[in-house]
N, C-alpha and C positions, 0 to 999 in steps of 0.2 A: 749453405753456410751453417756452421755450428751455432747453437743458441747462445752460448757464452760469448762468442766472437761478435755476434750481432748486438748483444747487450752492451758490450764494451764500446763498439763503434757508435751506437746510438747515444750513449752517455757522452762520449768524447765530442761528437758533433753538436749535441744539444748544449752542453756547457761551454764549448768553444764559442757558439753563437751568443751565449749569455755574456761571455767575456768581451766579445766584439761590441755588444750593446753597452757594456760598462765603459768601454773605451770611447764610444761615440758620445755617451753622456759626459765623460770627462772632457772631451774636445768642446762640446757645447758649453760647458761651464767654465772653460778656460783653465782646467787643471792639466798640467803637463804630465801625462801618464803614458807609458809605452804600451803599444798594442800587445807585445809578448807578455808583459806583466799582467795585463787585464785578462788575457786568455788563460794564463797559468792560474791566476786567482779564481777564475770561473771554474776551471777544471778541478781545482782543489776543493772548492765549496761543493761542487757537484759530487765529487767522490765521497765527501763526508756525508752529504745528504743521502746518497744512494746506500752507503753503508748503514746509516741510521735506519733507513726504510727496511733494509734487509733484516736487521736485528729486530725491528718491531714485528715484522711478519713471522720470524722464527719464534719469538716470545709468545705471540698470539696463538700460533699453532700448538705450542707446548702447553699453554694454559687450557686450550680446548681438549687436548689429549689427556690432561690430568683430571679433568672433570668427568670424563667418561669411565 
């Protein structure tokens, strides 16, 4: 399997699980939230977090290269 495909699948699975966890917390607290909404918000937050991490790594490598 391609590295990029594996990365996308792992992010989708991980953040979908986070969305299900949000949904379960909402059920436990009595908040009427849909499962699809929680999974989508988890995926959205995950995508933002992964993009931020990618940018941080790129900036870090560029700073190291500029020092040399």
